[in-house]
C-alpha positions as CSV (number, residue, x, y, z in Angstrom):
1,M,0.0,0.0,0.0
2,N,1.4,3.4,-0.9
3,L,2.3,6.0,1.8
4,G,-0.6,8.3,0.9
5,K,-3.2,5.6,1.6
6,R,-1.5,4.7,4.9
7,V,-1.4,8.4,5.9
8,I,-5.1,8.7,5.2
9,E,-5.9,5.5,7.1
10,Q,-3.9,6.7,10.1
11,L,-5.6,10.1,10.1
12,E,-9.0,8.4,9.8
13,Q,-8.1,6.3,12.9
14,L,-7.1,9.4,14.7
15,A,-10.4,11.1,13.9
16,T,-12.6,8.2,14.9
17,K,-10.7,6.6,17.8
18,G,-8.5,9.5,19.2
19,P,-4.8,10.0,19.7
20,K,-4.2,7.3,22.3
21,Q,-5.5,4.6,19.8
22,V,-3.0,5.5,17.1
23,D,0.0,5.9,19.5
24,A,0.2,9.7,18.9
25,V,2.5,11.8,20.9
26,I,0.5,14.5,22.5
27,L,2.3,17.8,22.6
28,N,1.2,19.6,25.8
29,S,4.4,21.6,26.5
30,A,3.6,24.9,24.9
31,P,0.7,26.5,23.1
32,P,-0.5,25.7,20.6
33,Q,-0.9,22.1,21.7
34,G,-0.8,19.4,19.1
35,Y,0.1,15.8,18.1
36,I,2.8,13.9,16.3
37,I,1.2,11.0,14.4
38,G,3.5,8.3,13.1
39,V,2.9,6.2,10.0
40,P,5.2,3.3,10.3
41,A,7.1,1.8,7.3
42,E,5.9,-1.4,5.8
43,A,8.5,-3.8,4.2
44,Q,10.6,-1.5,2.0
45,E,8.1,1.3,2.1
46,P,8.7,4.8,3.6
47,S,7.4,6.0,6.9
48,A,6.0,9.4,7.8
49,A,5.7,11.7,10.9
50,I,3.0,14.2,10.9
51,T,3.0,17.1,13.4
52,L,-0.5,18.5,13.8
53,E,-2.0,21.4,15.7
54,A,-5.6,20.0,15.4
55,Y,-7.8,17.6,13.6
56,D,-11.5,16.9,12.8
57,R,-13.3,14.2,10.8
58,Y,-11.8,15.0,7.5
59,S,-8.9,17.5,7.9
60,V,-6.0,18.5,10.0
61,T,-4.1,21.7,10.8
62,L,-0.6,20.7,9.7
63,R,2.6,22.0,11.3
64,Q,5.1,19.7,9.5
65,L,5.3,16.5,7.5
66,E,8.4,14.3,7.3
67,V,8.8,11.3,5.1
68,S,11.8,8.9,5.3
69,Y,13.2,5.7,3.9
70,S,15.2,4.0,6.6
71,N,16.2,1.0,4.5
72,S,17.5,2.9,1.5
73,P,20.9,4.5,2.0
74,V,22.2,6.7,-0.8
75,D,25.5,5.9,-2.4
76,E,27.8,8.6,-1.1
77,N,29.4,9.1,-4.5
78,K,26.0,10.1,-5.9
79,D,24.8,12.4,-3.1
80,E,24.9,15.6,-5.1
81,D,23.2,14.1,-8.1
82,Y,20.6,12.4,-5.9
83,L,19.8,15.6,-4.0
84,R,19.5,17.6,-7.3
85,Q,17.2,14.9,-8.8
86,C,15.1,14.7,-5.6
87,A,14.7,18.5,-5.6
88,E,13.6,18.4,-9.2
89,Q,11.1,15.7,-8.5
90,V,9.7,17.4,-5.5
91,A,9.3,20.7,-7.5
92,H,7.7,18.8,-10.3
93,R,5.3,16.7,-8.2
94,L,4.1,19.3,-5.7
95,I,2.8,21.8,-8.3
96,Y,-0.6,21.8,-6.6
97,L,0.7,23.8,-3.6
98,E,-0.1,27.5,-3.5
99,E,3.3,28.5,-4.8
100,S,5.7,26.5,-7.0
101,L,8.9,25.2,-5.4
102,A,12.4,25.9,-6.6
103,L,15.8,24.7,-5.4
104,L,17.2,27.4,-3.2
105,E,20.4,25.7,-1.9
106,L,22.2,22.4,-2.3
107,N,24.9,21.5,0.1
108,A,26.5,18.2,-1.1
109,A,29.2,18.3,1.6
110,D,26.6,18.1,4.3
111,N,24.1,16.0,2.3
112,W,21.1,18.3,2.1
113,A,19.0,20.4,-0.3
114,Q,16.5,23.1,0.4
115,L,13.6,24.1,-1.8
116,R,11.3,27.1,-1.2
117,S,8.3,28.7,-2.7
118,D,9.3,30.7,-5.8
119,P,8.0,33.3,-5.5
120,P,6.7,33.3,-1.9
121,H,3.2,34.6,-1.2
122,Q,3.4,38.3,-0.2
123,E,0.8,40.1,1.8
124,N,1.9,43.7,2.5
125,E,5.5,43.1,3.5
126,A,5.0,39.7,5.1
127,L,6.1,36.6,3.2
128,T,4.6,33.1,3.5
129,Y,6.2,30.2,1.8
130,W,6.7,26.4,1.7
131,E,10.0,24.9,2.5
132,V,11.1,21.4,1.7
133,L,14.4,20.2,3.2
134,I,15.8,17.0,1.8
135,W,18.8,15.1,3.3
136,T,20.5,11.8,2.8
137,E,22.1,10.9,6.2
138,P,21.5,8.4,7.6
139,S,18.9,7.7,5.0
140,P,16.8,9.7,2.5
141,Q,14.3,12.1,4.2
142,A,12.2,15.1,3.3
143,R,10.5,17.6,5.6
144,L,7.7,20.0,4.4
145,T,6.9,23.1,6.5
146,R,5.0,26.3,5.8
147,Y,6.7,29.5,7.2
148,R,5.9,33.2,7.6
149,W,8.3,36.0,7.9
150,A,7.6,39.7,8.4
151,P,9.9,42.7,8.7
152,G,10.9,43.3,12.3
153,S,10.6,39.6,13.1
154,S,13.8,38.2,14.6
155,E,13.0,34.8,12.9
156,R,10.6,33.2,10.6
157,E,7.8,31.3,12.3
158,P,6.1,28.0,11.2
159,V,2.5,28.5,10.0
160,A,-0.2,25.9,10.7
161,Y,-1.7,24.8,7.4
162,P,-5.3,23.4,7.0
163,A,-5.3,20.3,4.8
164,T,-7.8,17.4,4.1
165,F,-6.6,13.9,4.8
166,A,-6.6,13.2,1.1
167,T,-4.4,16.3,0.4
168,L,-2.0,15.3,3.1
169,G,-1.9,11.7,1.8
170,R,-1.1,13.0,-1.7
171,I,1.7,15.3,-0.4
172,A,3.2,12.4,1.6
173,N,3.1,10.0,-1.3
174,D,4.6,12.6,-3.7
175,L,7.4,13.3,-1.3
176,A,8.1,9.6,-0.9
177,L,8.0,9.0,-4.7
178,S,10.5,11.9,-5.1
179,L,12.9,10.2,-2.7
180,V,13.0,6.8,-4.5
181,E,13.7,7.8,-8.1
182,E,17.0,6.3,-9.3
183,V,19.8,8.7,-10.0
184,K,20.4,8.8,-13.7
């Protein structure tokens, strides 16, 4: 079963049975409260970790989505090519997000690549954008987060993003597919 379907099933279980029935980590430490939902790997399939602020019957308020392949190390001689190809695949697959993604930085020495919305959404002087961080150590992983930055802010801040279970499943599956393409 693909990761998208497993994400949807796990979120449906969360909505019908509650966080304790899906082994969710309940984040009570600081407002806003939330949950970390794990979608375990099956055989050679990827896993996912979804950090949520809230959920209802059909949707979530997403803070972050991380997809990883624990059983698929990348050949260290192909790290740069792999990262570049993954970034291209992510940008190509996630075209349904509000803004298109583009490779911002690739650091082959430290085994990571960063994509961001290009251009970001601008409202007055504030910028809101998607960021996807891909890294290869110890295994291929991708993390999707939405951020907001405004002049006068010392740092950018993560933005909670409303998404249906189906949309989140699709994003997770597209990230997973982007990580498994063979380097040409």
